[in-house]
C-alpha positions in Angstrom: 19.0 -38.7 -140.8 19.2 -42.3 -139.7 19.4 -41.3 -136.1 16.5 -38.9 -136.5 14.4 -41.7 -138.1 15.3 -44.0 -135.1 14.2 -41.3 -132.7 10.9 -41.0 -134.6 10.5 -44.7 -134.5 11.3 -44.9 -130.8 8.8 -42.1 -130.2 6.2 -43.9 -132.2 6.7 -47.0 -130.2 6.5 -45.1 -126.9 3.3 -43.4 -128.2 1.8 -46.8 -129.2 2.7 -48.2 -125.8 1.2 -45.2 -124.0 -1.9 -45.5 -126.1 -2.1 -49.2 -125.4 -1.7 -48.5 -121.6 -4.4 -45.8 -121.8 -6.7 -48.2 -123.7 -6.1 -51.0 -121.2 -6.8 -48.5 -118.3 -9.9 -47.4 -120.0 -11.1 -50.9 -120.7 -10.2 -52.3 -117.3 -10.3 -49.4 -114.8 -8.7 -50.0 -111.5 -10.3 -49.0 -108.2 -8.9 -49.2 -104.7 -11.3 -50.1 -101.9 -10.6 -50.5 -98.2 -10.7 -54.2 -98.9 -8.2 -54.1 -101.8 -7.8 -53.2 -105.5 -10.3 -54.3 -108.2 -10.4 -54.0 -112.0 -13.7 -53.6 -113.7 -14.9 -53.7 -117.3 -16.3 -50.9 -119.4 -19.9 -51.5 -120.5 -19.8 -48.4 -122.7 -18.1 -45.0 -122.6 -19.9 -43.9 -119.5 -20.5 -47.0 -117.4 -18.2 -49.5 -115.7 -19.2 -52.8 -114.1 -17.4 -54.7 -111.3 -18.7 -58.3 -111.2 -18.3 -61.1 -108.6 -16.8 -59.0 -105.7 -16.6 -61.1 -102.6 -18.3 -59.3 -99.7 -18.1 -62.1 -97.0 -16.0 -65.1 -96.3 -17.1 -68.3 -98.0 -19.9 -69.8 -95.9 -18.6 -73.3 -96.1 -17.2 -75.9 -93.7 -17.4 -74.5 -90.1 -19.0 -71.3 -91.5 -22.0 -73.2 -92.9 -25.0 -72.0 -90.8 -23.1 -69.2 -89.3 -23.8 -65.5 -89.7 -22.0 -63.9 -92.7 -18.4 -63.0 -91.7 -16.7 -59.8 -93.1 -14.4 -60.6 -96.0 -10.7 -60.3 -95.4 -8.7 -57.7 -97.2 -6.7 -58.9 -100.2 -3.3 -58.0 -101.6 -2.7 -57.3 -105.3 -5.4 -56.5 -107.8 -8.4 -58.7 -108.2 -10.1 -58.9 -111.6 -13.8 -58.2 -111.1 -14.6 -59.3 -114.6 -17.1 -62.2 -114.2 -20.2 -62.9 -112.1 -19.7 -65.2 -109.1 -21.6 -68.5 -109.0 -25.2 -68.4 -107.9 -26.0 -69.8 -104.5 -27.0 -73.5 -104.3 -30.7 -73.7 -105.0 -33.6 -76.0 -105.7 -35.4 -75.9 -109.0 -37.4 -78.2 -111.1 -35.4 -77.3 -114.2 -31.9 -78.4 -114.9 -29.1 -75.9 -114.8 -28.8 -76.0 -118.5 -32.5 -75.2 -119.0 -32.3 -72.4 -116.5 -29.2 -70.9 -118.2 -31.0 -71.1 -121.6 -33.8 -68.9 -120.4 -31.6 -66.6 -118.4 -33.2 -67.6 -115.1 -30.0 -68.6 -113.3 -26.3 -68.7 -114.1 -25.0 -72.1 -115.2 -22.7 -72.3 -112.2 -23.9 -72.7 -108.6 -21.8 -73.1 -105.5 -22.1 -73.0 -101.7 -19.3 -70.4 -102.0 -21.5 -67.7 -103.5 -21.4 -64.5 -101.4 -20.5 -62.0 -104.1 -22.0 -58.7 -105.3 -21.9 -56.7 -108.5 -21.6 -52.9 -109.0 -22.5 -50.8 -112.0 -21.2 -47.2 -111.7 -20.8 -44.1 -113.9 -17.2 -43.6 -115.1 -17.2 -39.9 -114.1 -19.0 -37.9 -111.5 -18.4 -34.6 -109.7 -20.1 -35.4 -106.4 -21.0 -38.6 -104.3 -23.7 -40.5 -106.1 -26.9 -42.1 -104.8 -26.7 -45.9 -104.4 -29.4 -48.6 -104.9 -28.9 -52.1 -103.5 -31.2 -54.7 -105.1 -32.3 -58.0 -103.4 -33.5 -60.5 -105.9 -36.6 -62.6 -105.5 -37.2 -66.4 -105.9 -39.2 -67.5 -102.9 -35.9 -67.8 -100.9 -35.0 -70.9 -102.8 -33.8 -69.6 -106.2 -32.4 -66.6 -108.0 -29.2 -64.6 -108.2 -28.0 -61.0 -108.4 -26.4 -61.7 -111.8 -29.7 -62.5 -113.7 -29.6 -60.5 -116.9 -32.8 -58.5 -116.3 -31.1 -57.1 -113.2 -28.5 -55.4 -115.3 -27.6 -52.1 -113.7 -26.3 -50.3 -116.8 -29.2 -47.9 -117.2 -29.2 -47.0 -113.5 -25.5 -46.0 -113.8 -26.3 -44.2 -117.1 -28.7 -42.0 -115.1 -26.4 -41.2 -112.3 -27.2 -44.0 -109.7 -24.8 -46.7 -108.6 -26.5 -50.1 -108.7 -25.5 -53.0 -106.5 -26.9 -56.6 -106.8 -26.0 -59.5 -104.6 -26.3 -63.2 -103.9 -27.5 -64.5 -100.6 -27.8 -68.0 -99.2 -31.0 -69.8 -100.2 -33.1 -72.8 -99.2 -31.9 -74.8 -96.2 -28.4 -73.3 -96.5 -29.9 -69.9 -96.0 -32.8 -70.5 -93.7 -32.4 -73.5 -91.4 -32.7 -74.0 -87.7 -32.0 -77.2 -85.8 -32.0 -78.0 -82.0 -28.4 -79.2 -82.2 -27.2 -76.0 -83.9 -29.1 -73.8 -81.4 -27.7 -75.7 -78.5 -24.1 -75.2 -79.7 -24.6 -71.5 -80.6 -23.5 -68.6 -78.4 -26.3 -66.5 -76.9 -25.8 -63.7 -79.3 -25.4 -65.9 -82.4 -27.7 -65.8 -85.4 -30.0 -68.8 -85.5 -31.7 -69.7 -88.8 -31.5 -66.4 -90.7 -28.3 -66.9 -92.5 -29.5 -65.5 -95.8 -30.7 -62.4 -94.1 -27.3 -62.1 -92.4 -25.8 -62.2 -95.8 -27.9 -59.3 -96.9 -27.0 -57.3 -93.8 -23.3 -58.0 -94.4 -23.6 -56.9 -98.0 -25.1 -53.6 -96.8 -22.2 -53.3 -94.3 -19.8 -53.9 -97.1 -21.4 -51.1 -99.1 -21.2 -48.7 -96.2 -17.4 -49.4 -95.9 -16.5 -49.5 -99.6 -19.0 -47.7 -101.9 -17.3 -44.3 -101.6 -14.4 -45.8 -103.6 -16.8 -46.3 -106.5 -18.1 -42.7 -106.2 -21.2 -43.6 -104.1 -22.6 -41.8 -101.1 -23.0 -44.3 -98.1 -25.5 -41.9 -96.5 -27.8 -42.2 -99.6 -28.4 -45.9 -100.0 -31.8 -47.1 -101.2 -32.6 -50.7 -100.5 -35.1 -52.3 -102.9 -36.3 -55.8 -103.8 -39.1 -57.8 -105.4 -41.1 -60.8 -104.0 -38.8 -62.6 -101.6 -36.5 -59.6 -102.1 -39.3 -57.3 -101.1 -40.0 -59.5 -98.0 -36.3 -59.2 -97.2 -36.5 -55.4 -97.4 -39.4 -55.5 -94.9 -37.5 -57.8 -92.6 -34.4 -55.6 -92.8 -36.6 -52.6 -92.0 -37.6 -54.5 -88.8 -34.0 -55.7 -88.0 -32.4 -53.5 -85.3 -28.8 -54.2 -86.4 -29.6 -53.1 -90.0 -30.6 -49.6 -88.9 -28.5 -47.0 -90.5 -27.4 -49.2 -93.3 -29.8 -47.7 -95.8 -31.7 -44.4 -96.0 -34.7 -45.3 -98.2 -36.6 -48.5 -99.2 -38.7 -49.8 -102.0 -40.8 -52.9 -101.6 -42.1 -54.5 -104.9 -44.7 -57.2 -104.3 -43.3 -58.0 -100.9 -46.4 -59.3 -99.1 -46.3 -58.0 -95.5 -48.8 -60.1 -93.5 -47.0 -63.4 -94.2 -46.4 -65.8 -91.3 -42.9 -65.8 -89.8 -42.0 -68.9 -87.9 -40.7 -68.7 -84.4 -37.4 -70.2 -83.5 -39.0 -73.3 -82.0 -41.2 -73.9 -85.0 -38.2 -73.5 -87.3 -36.2 -76.0 -85.2 -39.0 -78.5 -85.4 -39.1 -78.1 -89.2 -35.3 -78.4 -89.3 -35.4 -81.6 -87.3 -37.9 -83.1 -89.7 -35.7 -82.2 -92.6 -32.7 -83.9 -90.9 -34.7 -87.0 -90.4 -35.7 -86.9 -94.1 -32.0 -86.9 -94.8 -31.4 -89.9 -92.7 -30.3 -88.3 -89.4 -32.0 -89.1 -86.1 -32.0 -86.5 -83.4 -29.1 -88.2 -81.7 -27.1 -88.4 -84.9 -27.7 -84.8 -86.0 -24.7 -83.1 -84.3 -23.5 -79.7 -85.7 -20.5 -81.4 -87.3 -22.6 -84.1 -89.0 -25.1 -81.5 -90.2 -22.4 -79.3 -91.6 -21.0 -82.3 -93.4 -24.2 -83.0 -95.3 -23.9 -82.8 -99.1 -25.4 -79.9 -100.9 -27.4 -82.4 -103.0 -29.0 -83.8 -99.9 -29.9 -80.3 -98.7 -31.3 -79.3 -102.1 -33.5 -82.4 -102.2 -34.8 -81.7 -98.7 -35.6 -78.0 -99.4 -39.3 -77.4 -99.5 -40.6 -75.4 -102.5 -42.4 -73.0 -100.1 -42.3 -72.1 -96.4 -38.7 -71.0 -96.5 -37.5 -67.6 -95.4 -36.7 -65.3 -92.5 -37.9 -66.4 -89.0 -38.2 -64.8 -85.6 -35.0 -66.0 -84.1 -35.0 -63.6 -81.1 -31.6 -62.3 -82.0 -31.2 -61.0 -85.6 -35.0 -60.8 -86.0 -36.5 -60.2 -82.5 -40.1 -59.9 -83.7 -42.4 -60.4 -86.7 -42.8 -57.7 -89.4 -46.4 -57.0 -88.3 -45.3 -56.6 -84.7 -42.5 -54.3 -85.6 -44.6 -52.1 -87.9 -47.5 -51.9 -85.5 -45.2 -50.9 -82.6 -43.0 -48.5 -84.7 -40.0 -50.7 -84.0 -38.5 -50.4 -87.5 -36.1 -48.1 -89.5 -38.1 -45.0 -90.2 -37.1 -44.2 -93.8 -39.0 -43.0 -96.8 -40.8 -45.9 -98.6 -42.2 -46.9 -101.9 -44.4 -50.0 -101.7 -46.8 -51.5 -104.2 -48.1 -54.5 -106.1 -49.0 -55.7 -109.6 -52.5 -56.1 -110.9 -52.3 -59.9 -111.3 -50.3 -61.1 -108.4 -52.7 -64.0 -108.5 -50.6 -65.7 -111.1 -48.8 -67.1 -108.1 -52.0 -69.0 -107.1 -51.5 -72.4 -108.4 -52.2 -75.2 -109.0 -55.9 -75.4 -109.6 -56.5 -77.0 -106.3 -55.4 -73.8 -104.6 -58.2 -71.9 -106.3 -60.7 -74.5 -105.1 -59.4 -74.4 -101.5 -59.3 -70.6 -101.4 -62.9 -70.3 -102.4 -64.1 -73.2 -100.3 -62.8 -71.4 -97.2 -65.0 -68.4 -97.8 -68.7 -68.0 -97.0 -71.0 -67.9 -100.0 -72.3 -64.4 -99.0 -68.7 -63.0 -99.3 -68.1 -64.7 -102.6 -71.3 -63.2 -103.9 -70.2 -59.7 -102.7 -66.7 -60.2 -104.3 -68.2 -61.2 -107.7 -70.3 -58.1 -107.7 -67.4 -55.9 -106.5 -64.9 -57.1 -109.0 -67.4 -57.3 -111.8 -66.9 -58.9 -115.2 -63.2 -59.6 -114.8 -63.9 -62.1 -112.0 -66.8 -64.0 -113.4 -65.1 -67.4 -113.3 -63.7 -69.0 -110.2 -60.1 -68.8 -111.2 -60.2 -65.1 -112.0 -62.1 -64.4 -108.7 -59.7 -66.4 -106.6 -56.7 -64.6 -108.2 -58.1 -61.2 -107.4 -58.9 -62.2 -103.8 -55.4 -63.6 -103.4 -53.9 -60.4 -104.8 -55.7 -58.1 -102.4 -55.4 -60.3 -99.3 -51.8 -61.2 -99.8 -50.3 -58.1 -101.5 -52.5 -55.0 -101.9 -54.0 -54.8 -98.4 -50.8 -55.3 -96.4 -49.0 -52.8 -98.7 -51.6 -50.2 -97.8 -51.4 -51.1 -94.1 -47.7 -50.8 -94.0 -47.7 -47.5 -95.9 -50.3 -46.1 -93.5 -48.0 -46.8 -90.5 -44.8 -45.5 -92.2 -46.6 -42.3 -93.3 -47.0 -41.3 -89.6 -43.3 -40.6 -89.5 -41.9 -40.6 -93.1 -43.1 -40.1 -96.7 -44.7 -43.3 -98.0 -45.7 -43.8 -101.7 -48.1 -46.5 -102.9 -48.4 -47.8 -106.4 -50.3 -50.3 -108.4 -48.7 -51.6 -111.6 -51.2 -52.4 -114.3 -49.4 -51.4 -117.6 -49.4 -54.3 -120.0 -46.9 -54.1 -122.9 -48.4 -54.4 -126.4 -46.8 -57.8 -126.8 -48.8 -59.2 -123.8 -52.1 -57.6 -124.5 -54.9 -60.2 -124.8 -52.5 -62.9 -123.8 -52.6 -62.5 -120.0 -55.0 -61.2 -117.4 -53.2 -58.3 -115.9 -49.6 -57.7 -114.9 -48.2 -60.8 -113.4 -45.9 -61.1 -110.5 -42.4 -59.7 -111.3 -43.4 -58.1 -114.7 -42.6 -54.6 -113.4 -38.9 -55.5 -113.1 -37.9 -54.8 -116.8 -39.7 -51.4 -116.5 -37.8 -50.6 -113.3 -34.4 -51.6 -114.7 -35.1 -50.6 -118.3 -33.9 -54.0 -119.2 -36.3 -55.2 -121.8 -33.6 -56.4 -124.1 -33.0 -59.3 -121.8 -36.6 -60.4 -121.8 -37.2 -63.1 -124.5 -39.3 -62.0 -127.5 -40.8 -58.9 -125.9 -37.7 -56.8 -126.6 -38.3 -57.4 -130.3 -41.8 -55.8 -130.4 -41.7 -53.0 -127.8 -44.0 -50.2 -129.0 -43.2 -46.5 -128.6 -45.8 -46.4 -125.8 -44.1 -49.3 -124.1 -40.7 -47.5 -124.3 -42.3 -44.3 -122.9 -43.8 -46.3 -120.0 -40.5 -47.9 -119.3 -38.7 -44.5 -119.2 -41.4 -43.2 -116.9 -41.3 -46.0 -114.4 -37.5 -46.1 -114.4 -37.4 -42.3 -113.8 -39.6 -42.8 -110.7 -37.1 -45.1 -109.1 -34.2 -42.9 -110.1 -35.8 -39.8 -108.7 -36.6 -41.5 -105.4 -33.0 -42.7 -105.1 -31.6 -39.2 -105.7 -34.1 -37.1 -103.7 -36.5 -39.3 -101.7 -39.4 -38.1 -103.9 -40.5 -40.2 -106.9 -40.9 -37.6 -109.6 -42.0 -39.6 -112.7 -41.3 -38.2 -116.2 -44.6 -37.5 -118.0 -46.8 -38.6 -115.1 -48.9 -36.6 -112.6 -47.3 -35.8 -109.2 -47.1 -38.9 -107.1 -48.7 -37.9 -103.7 -47.4 -39.3 -100.5 -49.8 -41.6 -98.8 -51.8 -41.0 -95.6 -54.8 -42.5 -93.9 -56.8 -39.4 -94.9 -55.7 -39.1 -98.5 -55.5 -42.8 -99.3 -53.9 -42.1 -102.7 -52.2 -44.6 -105.0 -50.5 -44.0 -108.3 -51.7 -46.4 -110.9 -49.3 -47.2 -113.8 -51.9 -48.2 -116.3 -53.3 -47.6 -119.8 -53.9 -45.2 -121.4 -52.0 -43.0 -118.9 -50.7 -43.1 -115.4 -53.1 -41.6 -112.9 -53.6 -41.0 -109.2 -56.4 -42.9 -107.6 -58.0 -42.0 -104.3 -59.3 -44.7 -102.0 -58.2 -47.4 -104.5 -60.0 -50.6 -103.8 -60.9 -49.3 -100.4 -64.1 -51.4 -99.7 -62.3 -54.7 -100.4 -59.1 -53.7 -98.7 -60.9 -52.7 -95.6 -62.6 -56.1 -95.5 -59.2 -57.8 -96.0 -57.7 -55.8 -93.2 -60.5 -56.5 -90.8 -60.1 -60.3 -91.5 -56.4 -60.1 -90.9 -56.9 -58.2 -87.6 -59.1 -61.1 -86.4 -56.2 -63.5 -87.1 -53.2 -61.4 -86.0 -53.4 -59.0 -83.0 -50.4 -57.1 -84.3 -52.4 -55.8 -87.3 -53.9 -52.7 -85.8 
């Protein structure tokens, strides 16, 4: 009997150890990629997340201001259990203040090229993949921001990838000394863009290990992320790295500096950091402190440039000539992108540059919502900088691929009466179904707000899976053409399709742009 009890006890211990091992495997699943093994973390019973995966070599030392280099394979198993640091960035807030509002992780580093993956635990076929490029004017942001949480994409059968890319002068900087020392085929200036391309290459090599289909990757981004998507569409070496694209508030007619213009700006920045032209050798530049580079980073006018190598021509030139990746596209804007028009002096300048006759027409066209100068300027800014170029791009893309245009004008109950239309970036918690990370608003979402969130999220999910944005509870979203000129309007009380949306004003904006840029045809 004593031996029998011992065997029972031994079996119980074995069972407990086996259960513990199974629990550990369930809580920290191991995946083997071509680069090496990783352990993730279970978000819930159906979703696992892998955080802080290195996709390129650290861009430090001699690799500062070099194109992103493929990461070396590793031995052993790496714990992908925490987000990597955000890339060095300029902000008016302290790191503590940013962390408190969820705007940026508390840790930043020049060694920041990591990505994060949310994936379903089980699947019976290769899954569609979505790769998100964050916004932040190319000077701020991170792929780990809480409202970019990919749990609900994975819940609905899509693998979600977010990433960090170099920002500010570390990501977009040209200088004559660096150009002189570079090889003829070397990337100049567009280092953050090269990071994005390398992340997409990493996805192509590795995503199958997570259950993803490398042939069904949708690239999407907002603001600077949307501008990045447009630039990657126009980048020959990015062709084939994604099969579909979504541009949220990504401009389109913005000025892209030439290599020589960017070099002149870089030389001025070096002088501001105490380096004369003679003193600014590549080694000296690469030895500059990150604090000095942050201080010298402008708040605006940072981003991809026409370097003649990675980016051979501007977005408008590429689109007008058809020299871009021909893939299905969703593109759109929010109803109050004019929230970006600040300070007040910008309103005064915008209106001062317009003839009185046009201002009178605009007041009449927009009606009551644009009676005061600020409201009028915001609407003109929205249509000239966002809405008109989105329509123009969609018209060109529609000649070879399905293109879908949207306007986002749904205001959650919490914000009704507090703001004038949907501000820049407010579509993001709808797209990600991530309202729980938005301060205050998550506490008061109405049933209608939740239904709208489910609808918008389903549009993006459907597009990733099939290439057609079928939206739950909404009318069919028609593909755009010059003849149909149809836009889906996410608004109250119900989503609807609008024909020739804002056409009179957008036609005027396009005509004005054609007079400034011969590539806008």
